N, C-alpha and C positions, 0 to 999 in steps of 0.2 A: 795415579797408582794408590796414593794414600787414601783417597776417597773410596776407591774400590775395596781396599783392605778393610777400611772402617765399616762400610756397609755390610760386607760379607761377614765380618766379625760379629756385628750386631745381630744379623739373621741367625748365625750359628748359636749365639748365646740364647736367643729367644727359643730356638728349637730345643736346646738343652734344658732350659728352665721348664718348658712344657713337658718334655718326656721324662726327665729325671725327677721332676716334681710328682708326676703321676706314678712313676715306677711301674711295677708289675709287668703285665703283658706288653704295654706300650714301650717301655724301656727295653724289655727283652727283644722285641721285634726290631727296634732301631739298632741295637748293638749287633744283632745277627746280620742285618743288612750292612752296617758299617764294617763289620769284620770281613764279610765276603768281598766288599769293594776294596778294602785294604789289602786283602790277600791277592786280589786281581792285580792291583798296582805293583805289589812286590813280585808276583810271578812274571809280570810283563818285563821287569828288569832283566830277567834271564830267559826271556822269550818262551815261557812255559804257560802263559795265560790260557791259550786256546788249544791245549794239548790234553792227552789222556792223563798226564801227571797232574795238570791243573784241576781237571775234573775230580780226581781222587782227593785232592786237597780240599775242594769245596764240599765234597760229600763228607769228609772227615770232620770239617767244621760244623756241618749241619747235624751230624750225629753227636758231636761234643755238646752242642747247645741243647739238643734233645735230652741227653742224659742229665745235663745241668738243670733243665727246666723241671723234670720229673723227680729230681733228687736221687738219681741212680748213679752217684759218683763213684761207686765201687767198680764200675765198668770202664772208667777212664783209662786205666793202665792197659786194659785189654784193647781198647780202641787205639791207643798209641802203638802197641805192638802190631796189630792188624794193619794199621795205616802204613807202617814201615815195610811190612811184608808185601803189601799191595804195591807200593812204590817200587820196591826192588824187583817185583815180578814184571812190572811194566818196563823197567829199565833193562832187565836181562833178555826178556823175550822180544823187545823191540830194538835191541842193540844192532848197530851203533847210532840209532836215531837220536837218543837223548844223551846229554853229557852228565857226568857225576855231579857237577855244580848245580844243574837244574834239579836233580833229585833231592839234593841236600837243601836247596833253597825252598822247595815245595814242602818238605818235612818241617824245616825251621819255621816256615810261614804260619803253620797252624798254631804254634805256640807263641811266636812273636806277635802275631796280630790277634787271632781269635781268642786264644786262652787268656792272654794278658788283658785284653779289652773286656772280657767277660767279668772281670773283677769289679767293674763299675756296677754291674747288675748285682753281683754278690754282696758288694758293700751296701748298696741301696736296700737290700733285703735283710740286712743284719737286724736281729730282734731288738738290740739296744741302740735306739736312736740312729738307725741306718739312714733315715731320710735326712738327717742333719749331717752325719759323718761323710756321706757321699760327696758333699760339696767341697770337702777338703782335698779331694783328688784334683779338682780344677783350680782351686785356690793355690795349691802348692805347685802345680805344673805351670799353668798360664801366669799365675802371679809371680812365680820365680822368673819366668821368661821376661815379663815386663819390667820387673825391678832390676834384673841383671842388665837389660838393655839400657835402662836409664842411668844406672850407676856406671856402667861401662862407658857410656857416652860422656859422662861428666868427669870421671877420674881414672878411667881405665888406661893403664900403661903397660902392664906385664901380660903378655899373651898366654892364654891357657893352653891352646892347642894350635899353634901357628900354621902348621901344615894342613890341618884339617878344617879349622874355622878361624881365619886370621882376625876376624873382628871380635871374637870372644876374649875377654880378659879375666885374669884372676880376681881383680877388684870387682868386676861385674858379677862373677860367680859368687863371691862372698856376699855381695849386696843382694843378689837374687835369693840366696838362702835366708839371709836376715829379713828381707822383705816378705818372703813366704811365711816365716815364723810370725812376724808381726801381723800379717793378714789373718793367720790362724787364730791368734789371740784376740784380735778385734772381732772376728767372726763369732768366737765363743762369747764375748761380752755382749754382742748384739743379740745372740740367741738367748742369753740369760735375761736380757732386758725386754725383748719383744717377741721372742720365739716360743715362749711358754715352756722352755726346758732349762735345766740347770746343768751346765757342763763346765769342765775345768779349763780355763784359758791357758794354763801352763802346759797341759797335755796337748791341747790343740796346737799350740805354738811348736811343741816338740815334734808332733806328727807332721805338720806342714814344713818345718825345717828339714826333717829327714826326707820328706817327699821332694823338696826342692833340690837336695843333693842328687837324688836318684834321677830326677827329671832332666838334669843337665847331661847325665850319662846317656839317657834316652835320646836327647836332642843330638848329641855328638855321634851316637851310634847310627842314627838315620843319615847324618851327613857323611859318615864314613862309607856306608853302603852306596850312596849316590856317587861319591867321588870314585869309588872303586869301579863303577860302571859308567862314569863320565856323563851323568845326567844332572840336570838342575832341579827338577821337581819329579815327584812320583806320578803326578797326573794333573789334570786341569778341572777337577770336579768342583772345587771351591774357588771362585774368582778371586785372584789376588793372593791366594794361599796355597795354590797347587792342589795336590790330591788329599785324600783322607789321611794318609800316612804323614804328609807334610804338616798337617795341623794337629794330629794326635800323637806325634812321635814322642813327646815328653809324657803325655797322659798314659801311653802304653806301659811305661815303666813305673809310673807313680801309682796307678790303680792297685796293683797287688801289694805294694808297700803300705799304702793307707789301710787296706783291708786287714792285713796281718797285724799291723800296729794297733789298729782299733780292736781287733779280736784279742790281742794280748793284754791290752789295758782293760778291756771289758768294762766292768762297773766303775772303774776309776775315772772314766771319762766324765 
């Protein structure tokens, strides 16, 4: 099992380095595909994957990415309203075929998966060092996960959410945030030394630390949804890691946080 997880993790990192490094259309296409797969996994939880509701969700995601790509963000609120109206139309005219839970999950899925993940692309396209800042999304989320696991195994005693995730500890959570902040600072120092840019290590530590806090909420949120529906994994797309949502549960929450923190700090980075 460890070997499988290690190999799949290496493959995933290689894909990310290639696509995030290139950015542009390559990263955009990957995130659109990942978003659609992730939405499929979520819709499957409530048995809405291959339904008219699910089709409406996929189309809404495609339109969202289209507006994002061409910069017509002023239409996003209109898209949201039309999407809700379309879902309710399917719900009422097909009644009682679909449950209210299915309608709400399909609506929620557009924002939880497609919109949140799109911030990886939006961060990469930031005019001020977006190609550098985007890596903080993965450093803060996966770095926090790794550090939290290690610290929790070593000194974890007090449970963070015993009914939801019995193995997670408060000590591990604190260690994960501290580890993410340290990784952010080290990354900034490396960029200053070898990356050809000058960035502020303190600001990178702050961003990654904040991202680490939010990433743990994302991780627990995914666990809560799975426990509510009595499933272990969202899917089996990635060997040893379950589905897309199982691997990107923390990234989903971290990406918007990194984007807005980076945008707020602006030139101070």
